[in-house]
N, C-alpha and C positions, 0 to 999 in steps of 0.2 A: 756239816754234817764236821764245827770242831773238837776236838783231842780237850781230854781235859784227863788235868795229872793229880788223884787225890790217894791219902793217906788209905793205905787199908788192911783193917785188924779181924784174919780169920776168927771163928766160929770155930765151933769143934767141929759142927755137921755139915765145914765146909773141905773138909780131910777125904771122905767119900770120893768129891768133885775136885780137889787139888792133879791130879794127874791128866784130867782128859782139858783144866788150864794150861798148866803148863808144855803141855806139847806143842795144843792152838797157839802158847803163845812167842813160840818157838820156833815154829812153819818155815819150812820150806817152800814143801806141792801148801797149791788150797785148797786140793784133793784135802790130805790132810785136816785141813783144820776148817771145810766143809762141812767135813766128817765130825770132826771133835764140837762142834756147834750143835747142829742134827742130835746126836746124840747128848746135851745140857738138856735142851728143847725139852726128847722127848723126858726127858729127867726131869721134867716138872721144872725145871731149873733158868729164873724169871729174872728182869732189870726187875724193879717197879718205885716211882715214885708217888716222894711223900705224901710230898708237895700238892699236889695236883689229884692226886688219889689215882693214877693208873699207870696199868701194862706197858711198859716198854719194850716191842715185840723186836724190833733193830737191834743189836749193839755189835761190838767190839772192844773185850774186856783184852788185857794185857795182862798180867801181872809177872808184878819182882818185885820176893822177899816182901816188905810191906809200903811197895809201893807201885799204884795202877793205874796206867791209862784207859778213859773209856775216852770211844765214840761210839754216837747211838742216835734213832735219827726219831723228831718228836712223832705223834701218831698222829692222823692230818685233821684226825676232831679239835684238838688242841693248839689251844688259840696262847 
């Protein structure tokens, strides 16, 4: 899994989840990080690969202003 740096433009719906992303991005404690990502998953937050029409289940996403650092694992059935 390689890190990718992307430009980020939040939509209005992001405001609901922003505190979880901010806290997870600034984590010092792995338990806090995992708890926040569990809460995001339980809330239905997903990444979606639009080119391959697949959901990305395993990812790490750090948001810093307009920059996102993203790392994800492709699904085993993805070629």
